[in-house]
C-alpha positions in Angstrom: 0.0 0.0 0.0 1.4 3.4 -0.9 0.7 6.4 1.4 0.8 9.7 -0.4 1.1 13.0 1.7 -1.0 15.5 -0.1 -0.3 18.4 2.3 1.8 21.3 1.1 5.5 21.0 1.9 5.4 23.7 4.6 2.8 21.7 6.5 4.4 18.3 6.2 6.1 16.7 9.4 9.8 16.2 9.3 10.7 12.9 10.9 14.4 13.8 11.5 13.8 17.0 13.4 13.9 17.3 17.3 10.6 17.6 19.0 10.6 19.3 22.5 8.6 17.3 25.0 7.7 19.2 28.2 6.9 16.1 30.2 10.2 14.4 29.4 12.1 17.7 30.1 10.4 18.0 33.5 11.3 14.4 34.4 14.9 14.9 33.4 15.1 18.1 35.4 13.5 16.5 38.4 16.0 13.6 38.3 18.9 16.0 38.1 17.6 18.0 41.0 17.3 14.8 43.1 20.8 13.9 42.2 22.1 17.4 43.3 20.1 17.2 46.5 21.4 13.7 47.3 25.0 14.8 46.8 24.4 17.9 48.8 22.9 15.9 51.6 25.8 13.4 51.6 28.3 16.3 51.6 26.4 18.0 54.5 26.3 14.8 56.4 30.1 14.4 56.1 30.7 18.0 57.1 28.4 17.6 60.1 30.2 14.4 61.2 33.5 16.3 61.0 32.1 19.3 62.9 30.8 16.9 65.6 34.3 15.4 66.0 35.8 18.9 66.2 33.2 19.9 68.8 33.9 16.8 70.9 37.6 17.5 70.8 37.0 21.1 71.8 34.7 20.0 74.7 37.4 17.6 75.9 40.0 20.4 75.7 37.6 22.8 77.5 37.1 20.3 80.3 40.9 19.8 80.7 41.5 23.6 80.7 38.7 24.1 83.2 40.2 21.5 85.5 43.7 23.2 85.2 42.2 26.6 85.8 40.5 25.3 89.0 43.8 23.9 90.2 45.5 27.3 89.5 42.7 29.2 91.3 43.0 26.9 94.3 46.8 27.3 94.4 46.5 31.0 94.1 44.1 31.0 97.1 46.6 28.9 99.1 49.5 31.3 98.1 47.4 34.3 99.2 46.6 32.6 102.5 50.3 31.7 103.1 51.3 35.3 102.2 48.8 36.7 104.7 50.1 34.4 107.4 53.7 35.3 106.5 52.9 39.0 106.7 51.2 38.5 110.1 54.2 36.6 111.4 56.7 39.2 110.1 54.5 41.9 111.6 54.7 40.2 115.0 58.4 39.6 114.7 58.8 43.2 113.6 57.0 44.4 116.7 59.0 42.2 119.1 61.8 43.8 121.1 64.8 41.6 122.1 66.1 42.4 125.5 69.0 40.0 126.0 71.5 42.1 124.2 70.1 45.3 125.6 70.5 44.0 129.2 74.0 42.8 128.4 75.0 46.2 126.9 73.4 47.8 130.0 75.5 45.8 132.4 78.7 46.6 130.5 77.7 50.3 130.6 77.2 50.6 134.3 80.3 48.6 135.2 82.5 50.4 132.7 84.6 53.5 133.1 83.1 57.0 133.7 84.2 60.4 132.6 84.6 61.3 136.3 86.7 58.7 138.2 86.1 57.8 141.8 82.7 56.2 141.8 80.8 53.0 140.9 77.3 52.4 139.8 74.9 49.5 140.5 71.3 48.7 139.7 68.9 48.3 142.6 65.9 47.1 140.5 64.9 47.0 136.9 61.4 47.0 135.4 60.7 46.5 131.7 57.1 47.1 130.4 55.3 47.8 127.1 53.9 51.2 126.3 50.7 51.4 124.2 51.4 51.4 120.5 51.2 54.6 118.5 50.7 55.3 114.8 53.3 57.4 113.1 53.2 59.3 109.8 53.0 56.9 106.9 51.1 54.2 108.9 54.2 52.8 110.6 53.6 51.0 113.8 55.7 52.4 116.7 56.5 50.0 119.5 57.6 51.5 122.8 58.9 50.0 126.0 59.7 51.5 129.4 63.1 50.7 130.9 62.7 51.9 134.5 65.4 51.2 137.1 66.9 52.5 140.3 70.6 53.3 140.4 73.0 53.5 143.3 76.2 55.5 143.0 78.9 54.9 145.6 81.6 57.6 145.4 84.8 58.3 147.3 84.3 62.0 148.1 81.2 63.5 149.6 81.5 66.9 148.0 81.7 65.4 144.5 78.2 63.7 144.5 77.0 66.2 141.9 80.0 65.5 139.7 79.3 61.8 140.0 75.7 62.3 138.8 76.7 64.5 135.9 79.4 62.0 134.8 76.9 59.2 135.1 74.4 60.7 132.7 76.9 62.2 130.3 78.8 58.9 129.9 75.7 56.9 129.3 74.4 59.4 126.7 77.7 59.3 124.7 78.2 55.6 125.1 77.3 52.9 122.5 74.5 51.5 124.7 72.3 54.5 124.5 72.5 55.0 120.7 72.6 51.3 119.6 69.6 50.2 121.6 67.0 52.6 120.3 66.6 54.8 123.4 65.1 58.2 122.8 65.6 61.6 124.3 68.3 61.9 127.0 69.2 59.7 129.9 68.3 62.4 132.5 65.0 63.5 131.0 63.0 61.5 133.5 65.5 61.8 136.3 63.6 62.2 139.6 66.3 63.8 141.6 69.0 62.3 143.9 69.4 61.9 147.6 73.2 61.8 148.5 74.1 60.6 151.9 77.4 59.9 153.6 78.1 56.5 155.0 80.7 56.8 157.7 81.0 53.0 158.0 82.4 52.6 154.5 83.5 56.2 154.2 81.7 56.6 150.9 79.0 58.9 149.6 75.9 57.1 148.4 73.6 58.6 145.8 70.3 56.8 145.0 67.6 57.7 142.4 65.5 56.4 139.6 65.1 57.0 135.9 62.5 55.9 133.4 64.0 55.5 129.9 62.0 54.8 126.8 63.0 52.6 123.9 61.3 52.8 120.5 61.2 50.4 117.5 59.3 50.9 114.2 57.8 47.6 113.1 58.0 48.5 109.4 61.8 48.1 109.5 61.4 44.3 109.7 58.8 44.3 106.9 61.1 46.2 104.5 64.2 44.4 105.5 65.9 47.5 106.9 68.3 46.9 109.7 67.2 48.3 113.1 69.6 49.5 115.7 71.6 46.7 117.3 69.5 44.9 119.9 66.1 45.6 118.3 
């Protein structure tokens, strides 16, 4: 059987030409989109797993650093506590007066030579006591102590009792004991007078009296490592 196409050439179908099919194009596009979405999902899944691993590592590192920081904080608290105790101890040591050397120097002073010869000195009694602490300029603690004692001067000549007293005070003031032990003012500032009397039995003049000396120490010297006068 022979088929004859009677349509004009411009209306005839060309079998070799491409025909656009919207349904097929939509299917192909949808398939391509699914493939892209699938690959995107797989890529995101891989990135998420990597991010979770990094997050886990960072959390572990954070826990370790937090533990170390806690240890450091605890040690800093211990150091601060030890420093506070040390400062308290140094403060107490800085306020303490040491009397052994002072008394030793005192005994050497009263048994030594005097500027006026012919008499000797002895101590009848000695009382050492604290004086209430005072605050000085700059916040330094001032520690004071009273060194109260009664002296007895025994001299060879009755008419020289006044000379013996003057020699007694002047020699002490110029001697190393007074300057090195932190005593203030002058030895005769709290001198309460003398009562000379002649003792015919021993043929000596005896002069008795009392003095109240004050010794001072600044506790800040010990804190700053500054040497205090010898005996402090």
